[in-house]
C-alpha positions as CSV (number, residue, x, y, z in Angstrom):
1,X,0.0,0.0,-0.1
2,X,1.4,3.4,-1.0
3,X,1.9,6.2,1.5
4,X,-1.0,8.6,1.4
5,X,1.3,11.5,2.6
6,X,3.1,11.0,-0.7
7,X,0.0,11.7,-2.7
8,X,-0.7,14.7,-0.6
9,X,2.9,16.1,-1.1
10,X,2.6,15.5,-4.9
11,X,-0.6,17.6,-5.0
12,X,1.0,20.3,-2.9
13,X,3.9,20.3,-5.2
14,X,5.5,23.0,-2.9
15,X,6.3,22.4,0.8
16,X,5.5,26.0,1.5
17,X,1.9,25.7,0.0
18,X,-0.5,25.1,2.9
19,X,-2.9,22.1,2.6
20,X,-5.8,24.3,3.1
21,X,-4.9,26.5,0.1
22,X,-4.7,23.3,-2.0
23,X,-8.1,22.3,-0.7
24,X,-9.7,25.6,-1.4
25,X,-8.3,25.7,-5.0
26,X,-9.3,22.1,-5.7
27,X,-12.8,22.9,-4.5
28,X,-13.2,25.9,-6.8
29,X,-11.7,24.1,-9.8
30,X,-14.0,21.2,-9.2
31,X,-17.0,23.7,-9.0
32,X,-15.8,25.3,-12.2
33,X,-15.9,21.9,-13.9
34,X,-19.4,21.1,-12.6
35,X,-20.5,24.4,-14.0
36,X,-18.9,23.7,-17.3
37,X,-20.6,20.3,-17.5
38,X,-23.9,21.8,-16.5
39,X,-23.7,24.1,-19.5
40,X,-24.4,21.1,-21.7
41,X,-26.8,19.3,-19.3
42,X,-29.2,21.7,-17.5
43,X,-28.0,25.1,-18.5
44,X,-31.2,27.1,-17.7
45,X,-31.8,25.4,-14.2
46,X,-28.2,25.8,-13.1
47,X,-27.8,29.2,-14.4
48,X,-30.9,30.3,-12.5
49,X,-29.6,28.9,-9.3
50,X,-26.1,30.6,-9.7
51,X,-27.7,33.8,-10.7
52,X,-29.9,33.7,-7.6
53,X,-26.9,32.8,-5.3
54,X,-25.0,35.8,-6.6
55,X,-27.8,38.2,-6.4
56,X,-27.7,39.0,-10.0
57,X,-31.0,39.8,-11.9
58,X,-32.4,36.8,-13.7
59,X,-32.1,38.5,-17.1
60,X,-28.4,37.8,-17.0
61,X,-28.6,34.2,-16.2
62,X,-27.2,33.0,-19.5
63,X,-24.2,35.1,-19.1
64,X,-23.5,34.5,-15.4
65,X,-22.9,30.8,-15.6
66,X,-19.9,30.8,-17.9
67,X,-18.7,33.9,-16.3
68,X,-18.6,32.4,-12.7
69,X,-17.1,29.2,-14.2
70,X,-14.3,31.1,-15.9
71,X,-13.8,33.3,-12.8
72,X,-13.6,30.1,-10.5
73,X,-10.8,28.7,-12.7
74,X,-8.9,31.9,-12.6
75,X,-9.4,32.2,-8.8
76,X,-8.4,28.7,-8.3
77,X,-5.2,29.1,-10.3
78,X,-4.4,32.4,-8.5
79,X,-4.8,30.8,-5.1
80,X,-3.0,27.6,-6.0
81,X,-0.1,29.5,-7.4
82,X,0.1,31.6,-4.1
83,X,0.0,34.8,-6.0
84,X,-0.9,38.1,-4.5
85,X,-3.3,38.8,-7.2
86,X,-5.1,35.4,-6.5
87,X,-5.4,36.5,-2.9
88,X,-6.7,40.1,-3.9
89,X,-9.1,38.6,-6.4
90,X,-10.5,35.9,-4.0
91,X,-10.9,38.1,-0.8
92,X,-13.3,40.7,-2.4
93,X,-15.2,38.0,-4.1
94,X,-15.7,36.1,-0.9
95,X,-16.6,39.2,1.0
96,X,-19.2,40.2,-1.5
97,X,-20.6,36.7,-2.0
98,X,-21.0,36.4,1.8
99,X,-22.7,39.8,2.0
100,X,-25.0,39.0,-0.7
101,X,-25.8,35.6,0.8
102,X,-26.6,37.3,4.2
103,X,-28.8,39.8,2.5
104,X,-30.7,37.2,0.5
105,X,-31.1,35.0,3.4
106,X,-33.4,37.6,5.0
107,X,-35.1,38.4,1.8
108,X,-35.7,34.9,0.4
109,X,-39.1,33.4,1.0
110,X,-39.4,30.8,-1.8
111,X,-35.9,29.2,-1.4
112,X,-35.6,29.3,2.3
113,X,-32.5,30.6,4.2
114,X,-30.4,27.4,4.4
115,X,-28.5,27.7,1.1
116,X,-27.8,31.4,1.8
117,X,-26.5,30.8,5.3
118,X,-24.4,27.8,3.9
119,X,-22.8,30.2,1.4
120,X,-22.3,32.9,4.0
121,X,-20.6,30.3,6.4
122,X,-18.4,29.0,3.5
123,X,-17.3,32.6,2.6
124,X,-16.6,33.5,6.1
125,X,-14.5,30.4,6.5
126,X,-12.4,31.1,3.4
127,X,-12.0,34.8,4.4
128,X,-10.8,33.9,7.9
129,X,-8.5,31.2,6.6
130,X,-7.1,33.5,3.8
131,X,-6.5,36.3,6.5
132,X,-4.6,33.8,8.6
133,X,-2.5,32.8,5.7
134,X,-2.1,36.1,4.0
135,X,1.7,36.2,4.4
136,X,1.9,33.1,2.2
137,X,0.5,35.2,-0.7
138,X,1.9,38.7,0.1
139,X,5.4,37.8,1.4
140,X,6.1,34.2,0.0
141,X,8.5,32.3,2.2
142,X,8.2,34.7,5.2
143,X,6.7,32.0,7.4
144,X,9.7,29.8,6.8
145,X,12.2,32.6,7.6
146,X,10.4,33.4,10.8
147,X,10.4,29.7,12.0
148,X,14.1,29.4,11.0
149,X,14.9,32.3,13.2
150,X,13.0,31.0,16.1
151,X,14.8,27.7,15.9
152,X,18.3,29.2,15.9
């Protein structure tokens, strides 16, 4: 049986890349793949749900699905590559998505509040985690330098 830690290290591809960052980027990449597949299977239904979740008028539902899918791929790559632009792209999106979800949770009657509070909790977790790990994006390698100075 192979060592599962080896598989995780291959995915991480960089010992400085936190596993949480890898998990977030894989989640968004998987979500983008699901949205791309849904373009060919149930475009109108999924587009309506994505439009509603983002608080965009339903008139734009045929534009929003590919836009969110492409944005998710770009955001996933930016986070995975530990680039500062990935960080600065993800944070406003998560804050806005969380705020829209909170607002819609109190306005929604037909869909209930559970999906919106779920989106809000997810956004809050991502924002908190990215704030904790911000040095990984803004000053790459700084955590290792700090740790090496503490051990000396």
